GUBAKOL-190401 format. One record per residue (C-alpha): residue in three letters; x, y, z. Coordinates in nm, 2 decimals, decimal comma, always signed. Layout:
N
> rest;east;north;up
> ALA;X;Y;Z
...
// end
This chain:
280
> rest;east;north;up
> MET;-0,89;+1,78;+4,00
> ALA;-1,06;+1,44;+3,95
> GLU;-0,92;+1,13;+4,11
> PRO;-0,74;+0,87;+3,90
> PHE;-0,96;+0,64;+3,69
> SER;-0,94;+0,30;+3,76
> HIS;-1,16;+0,00;+3,64
> PRO;-1,10;-0,37;+3,52
> THR;-1,25;-0,28;+3,19
> LEU;-1,00;+0,02;+3,15
> SER;-0,71;-0,21;+3,21
> LEU;-0,86;-0,45;+2,94
> TRP;-0,88;-0,15;+2,71
> GLN;-0,50;-0,08;+2,79
> ALA;-0,38;-0,42;+2,68
> ARG;-0,61;-0,43;+2,37
> ARG;-0,49;-0,08;+2,27
> LYS;-0,13;-0,20;+2,31
> GLN;-0,19;-0,48;+2,08
> GLN;-0,40;-0,27;+1,85
> LEU;-0,09;-0,02;+1,80
> LEU;+0,16;-0,32;+1,75
> ALA;-0,08;-0,46;+1,48
> GLY;-0,10;-0,11;+1,31
> LYS;+0,29;-0,10;+1,31
> ILE;+0,31;-0,43;+1,15
> CYS;+0,06;-0,34;+0,90
> ALA;+0,25;-0,03;+0,81
> PHE;+0,58;-0,21;+0,79
> PHE;+0,46;-0,48;+0,54
> PHE;+0,27;-0,21;+0,35
> LEU;+0,59;+0,01;+0,32
> CYS;+0,78;-0,30;+0,20
> ALA;+0,51;-0,36;-0,05
> LEU;+0,53;+0,02;-0,17
> LEU;+0,90;+0,00;-0,20
> ALA;+0,88;-0,34;-0,41
> LEU;+0,62;-0,16;-0,63
> ILE;+0,86;+0,14;-0,67
> ASP;+1,13;-0,11;-0,76
> GLY;+0,91;-0,28;-1,02
> LEU;+0,81;+0,07;-1,18
> GLN;+1,16;+0,20;-1,21
> THR;+1,25;-0,12;-1,38
> LEU;+0,99;-0,08;-1,64
> LEU;+1,11;+0,29;-1,70
> ARG;+1,47;+0,18;-1,74
> THR;+1,38;-0,11;-1,97
> ASP;+1,28;-0,02;-2,32
> THR;+0,94;-0,18;-2,45
> ASP;+1,14;-0,34;-2,73
> GLU;+1,39;-0,50;-2,49
> ILE;+1,34;-0,85;-2,36
> LEU;+1,53;-1,05;-2,08
> LEU;+1,54;-1,41;-2,13
> MET;+1,70;-1,69;-1,96
> ALA;+1,82;-2,02;-2,11
> GLY;+1,54;-2,29;-2,10
> GLN;+1,25;-2,04;-2,07
> SER;+1,03;-1,86;-2,31
> ASP;+0,84;-1,53;-2,32
> GLY;+0,54;-1,41;-2,52
> ILE;+0,56;-1,12;-2,76
> SER;+0,30;-0,95;-3,00
> GLY;+0,27;-0,67;-3,23
> PRO;+0,04;-0,50;-3,49
> CYS;-0,08;-0,68;-3,80
> PRO;-0,13;-0,45;-4,11
> LEU;-0,29;-0,71;-4,33
> GLN;-0,65;-0,77;-4,35
> ASN;-0,67;-1,14;-4,34
> PRO;-0,31;-1,28;-4,25
> VAL;-0,19;-1,60;-4,28
> SER;+0,13;-1,77;-4,11
> THR;+0,31;-1,75;-4,44
> ASP;+0,28;-1,37;-4,45
> LEU;+0,48;-1,35;-4,14
> GLU;+0,87;-1,30;-4,19
> VAL;+1,11;-1,37;-3,88
> ARG;+1,46;-1,26;-3,90
> PHE;+1,73;-1,30;-3,61
> THR;+2,07;-1,12;-3,59
> PRO;+2,29;-1,30;-3,58
> ALA;+2,12;-1,54;-3,81
> ASP;+2,29;-1,87;-3,65
> THR;+2,13;-1,80;-3,29
> THR;+1,94;-2,12;-3,15
> LEU;+1,66;-1,88;-3,03
> ARG;+1,33;-1,98;-3,17
> PHE;+1,01;-1,80;-3,25
> GLU;+0,69;-1,98;-3,27
> LEU;+0,37;-1,81;-3,39
> GLU;+0,08;-1,88;-3,18
> GLY;-0,18;-1,69;-3,41
> PHE;-0,36;-1,37;-3,49
> PHE;-0,63;-1,20;-3,27
> ALA;-0,82;-0,88;-3,27
> GLY;-0,63;-0,57;-3,10
> TYR;-0,69;-0,41;-2,79
> LEU;-0,78;-0,08;-2,93
> ILE;-1,05;-0,02;-3,20
> GLY;-1,04;-0,37;-3,33
> ASN;-0,71;-0,36;-3,54
> GLY;-0,55;-0,70;-3,59
> MET;-0,23;-0,82;-3,40
> TRP;-0,01;-1,12;-3,41
> ARG;+0,11;-1,32;-3,10
> GLY;+0,41;-1,54;-3,07
> ARG;+0,66;-1,71;-2,83
> LEU;+1,05;-1,68;-2,80
> ILE;+1,20;-1,98;-2,70
> ALA;+1,58;-2,03;-2,56
> PRO;+1,70;-2,37;-2,55
> GLU;+1,86;-2,52;-2,23
> ASN;+2,22;-2,48;-2,38
> GLN;+2,18;-2,13;-2,51
> ALA;+2,49;-1,91;-2,40
> SER;+2,46;-1,54;-2,29
> SER;+2,43;-1,33;-2,59
> ASP;+2,25;-1,03;-2,74
> VAL;+2,01;-1,10;-3,03
> SER;+1,81;-0,88;-3,24
> LEU;+1,48;-0,99;-3,40
> VAL;+1,28;-0,83;-3,68
> VAL;+0,91;-0,94;-3,72
> ALA;+0,77;-0,82;-4,05
> PHE;+0,50;-0,90;-4,30
> LYS;+0,53;-0,95;-4,68
> GLY;+0,49;-0,63;-4,88
> THR;+0,55;-0,39;-4,59
> ALA;+0,85;-0,16;-4,56
> LYS;+0,91;-0,19;-4,18
> GLY;+0,90;-0,46;-3,94
> GLN;+0,88;-0,47;-3,56
> LYS;+1,23;-0,49;-3,39
> PHE;+1,29;-0,65;-3,05
> ARG;+1,62;-0,66;-2,87
> ILE;+1,67;-0,97;-2,68
> HIS;+1,94;-1,02;-2,39
> VAL;+1,97;-1,40;-2,33
> PHE;+2,14;-1,52;-2,02
> ALA;+2,28;-1,87;-1,96
> ASN;+2,20;-1,87;-1,58
> GLU;+2,01;-1,70;-1,32
> GLU;+2,32;-1,56;-1,18
> ASP;+2,39;-1,38;-1,52
> LEU;+2,03;-1,26;-1,53
> ARG;+2,04;-1,10;-1,18
> ALA;+2,37;-0,94;-1,23
> GLN;+2,25;-0,75;-1,53
> THR;+1,90;-0,66;-1,43
> PRO;+1,79;-0,31;-1,33
> SER;+1,55;-0,44;-1,05
> PHE;+1,71;-0,44;-0,70
> ILE;+1,49;-0,70;-0,57
> LEU;+1,54;-0,93;-0,86
> ARG;+1,91;-0,87;-0,82
> LEU;+1,92;-0,95;-0,45
> PHE;+1,66;-1,23;-0,42
> GLY;+1,59;-1,34;-0,74
> LEU;+1,22;-1,27;-0,73
> GLN;+0,99;-1,05;-0,96
> ALA;+0,94;-0,70;-0,79
> PHE;+0,56;-0,68;-0,86
> VAL;+0,51;-1,05;-0,73
> VAL;+0,68;-0,95;-0,41
> ALA;+0,46;-0,63;-0,38
> GLY;+0,15;-0,83;-0,42
> VAL;+0,26;-1,09;-0,16
> LEU;+0,36;-0,83;+0,10
> ALA;+0,03;-0,64;+0,05
> LEU;-0,17;-0,94;+0,12
> VAL;+0,04;-1,02;+0,40
> ALA;-0,01;-0,67;+0,52
> LEU;-0,40;-0,74;+0,52
> LEU;-0,39;-0,97;+0,81
> PRO;-0,25;-0,71;+1,07
> ALA;-0,48;-0,47;+0,92
> LEU;-0,79;-0,66;+0,99
> VAL;-0,66;-0,75;+1,33
> ASN;-0,59;-0,37;+1,39
> TYR;-0,97;-0,33;+1,27
> ALA;-1,10;-0,56;+1,49
> LEU;-0,92;-0,46;+1,81
> GLY;-1,02;-0,09;+1,71
> ARG;-1,40;-0,19;+1,72
> ASN;-1,36;-0,38;+2,03
> ASN;-1,18;-0,09;+2,19
> LEU;-1,44;+0,14;+2,11
> LYS;-1,71;-0,07;+2,27
> LEU;-1,51;-0,09;+2,59
> LEU;-1,48;+0,29;+2,60
> GLN;-1,84;+0,30;+2,54
> LYS;-1,92;+0,06;+2,81
> LEU;-1,72;+0,29;+3,06
> ARG;-1,88;+0,61;+2,89
> LEU;-1,53;+0,73;+2,79
> ALA;-1,43;+0,89;+2,48
> GLU;-1,08;+0,90;+2,32
> VAL;-0,94;+1,22;+2,23
> PHE;-0,84;+1,23;+1,85
> ARG;-0,74;+1,60;+1,79
> VAL;-0,55;+1,85;+2,01
> GLN;-0,49;+2,22;+1,94
> SER;-0,34;+2,50;+2,14
> LYS;-0,50;+2,84;+2,12
> GLU;-0,42;+3,19;+2,26
> SER;-0,68;+3,39;+2,44
> ASP;-0,72;+3,68;+2,65
> GLN;-0,72;+3,45;+2,96
> GLY;-0,39;+3,29;+2,84
> GLN;-0,32;+2,95;+2,65
> LYS;-0,61;+2,73;+2,62
> LEU;-0,62;+2,38;+2,47
> LEU;-0,91;+2,25;+2,24
> LEU;-0,97;+1,89;+2,24
> TRP;-1,21;+1,69;+2,01
> CYS;-1,35;+1,35;+2,09
> THR;-1,66;+1,15;+1,99
> ALA;-1,98;+1,23;+2,20
> LYS;-2,14;+0,89;+2,19
> GLY;-2,22;+0,81;+2,54
> GLY;-2,25;+1,15;+2,63
> GLU;-2,58;+1,24;+2,47
> LYS;-2,70;+1,41;+2,79
> LEU;-2,41;+1,64;+2,84
> ARG;-2,49;+2,01;+2,76
> ILE;-2,26;+2,29;+2,62
> GLY;-2,08;+2,45;+2,91
> GLU;-2,08;+2,14;+3,13
> ASN;-1,74;+2,01;+3,25
> VAL;-1,59;+1,66;+3,20
> ALA;-1,27;+1,49;+3,35
> VAL;-0,97;+1,43;+3,11
> PHE;-0,76;+1,13;+3,19
> SER;-0,42;+0,98;+3,02
> THR;-0,42;+0,63;+2,90
> GLU;-0,30;+0,49;+3,22
> GLY;-0,59;+0,67;+3,40
> LYS;-0,40;+0,96;+3,55
> SER;-0,62;+1,25;+3,58
> LEU;-0,51;+1,56;+3,35
> GLY;-0,77;+1,83;+3,46
> GLU;-1,11;+1,90;+3,37
> ALA;-1,24;+2,05;+3,01
> ALA;-1,56;+2,24;+2,94
> ILE;-1,78;+2,16;+2,64
> VAL;-1,76;+2,43;+2,38
> SER;-1,96;+2,28;+2,10
> LYS;-2,11;+1,96;+1,97
> GLU;-2,13;+1,88;+1,60
> LYS;-2,21;+1,55;+1,42
> GLN;-2,15;+1,34;+1,74
> VAL;-1,81;+1,52;+1,82
> PHE;-1,74;+1,73;+2,14
> CYS;-1,52;+2,03;+2,11
> LEU;-1,39;+2,09;+2,46
> ARG;-1,17;+2,36;+2,62
> MET;-0,92;+2,33;+2,91
> GLU;-0,64;+2,48;+3,08
> PRO;-0,29;+2,32;+2,99
> GLU;-0,22;+2,19;+3,35
> GLN;-0,04;+1,88;+3,23
> ALA;+0,07;+1,75;+2,87
> VAL;-0,24;+1,65;+2,68
> SER;-0,23;+1,46;+2,35
> ALA;-0,44;+1,27;+2,10
> GLY;-0,53;+0,92;+2,27
> CYS;-0,61;+1,06;+2,62
> LEU;-0,96;+0,98;+2,75
> VAL;-1,26;+1,21;+2,84
> ASP;-1,50;+1,09;+3,11
> LEU;-1,85;+1,17;+2,97
> HIS;-2,01;+1,18;+3,30
> SER;-2,10;+1,56;+3,39
> ARG;-1,89;+1,76;+3,64
> GLN;-2,05;+2,08;+3,75
> ALA;-1,71;+2,27;+3,88
> ASP;-1,60;+2,55;+3,68
> LEU;-1,27;+2,56;+3,53
// end
């Protein structure tokens, strides 16, 4: 069995590897939080009808709809609130080409005054000479507490923030540890290549006539002079010797190794790409 592997560069690699794993965990945590926020936003959309609008006093929201007339003017548009004495206001912003096949559309804005009480209001936007209009159900809330109490969004209810905004911010935050993880990974690879070591990225147990064998896969960069059948030493990440493995095949800069499972070997272990002539 090979002697334990010790080198100052290996100690540096061990420290950087721990930093890389920590950065990866932080990145995964923020991406998971972003995914949960995205799911919350999507479930809020699914539970909210397309004609349903949540509006808080002192705020406004834009709405739009199809226009059946060829050359409409503002006087062609009829707006009806129920109840009629509501203090909500509708302001027409204009007409524009539609998003699909060029059909016309109208666009307006709902405005709730500062002193608007919590209430449910219906709005119908119709054009003169048409049988049906577009209906909206508006839920007006006097303050943020009322809005948060009624919203189907868990994030908005707990923190007062829009779920999609939170998801976007968390995804951006996750990019920083992701970049750190990537940079440390490149640096760690260079450190291993400097020592002519390779990291095992896959381990598979295989039964044979001679008993149980382990198949290991690692990169072949740094071991270009090694041939099929030669032996290499396998070490733990701490430099402890785990035995020797024989090179079974080499495809696309990847070595496949075979070894007897003398000790526990897992992905992340190191392979010394210096040749060893002893047979398994």
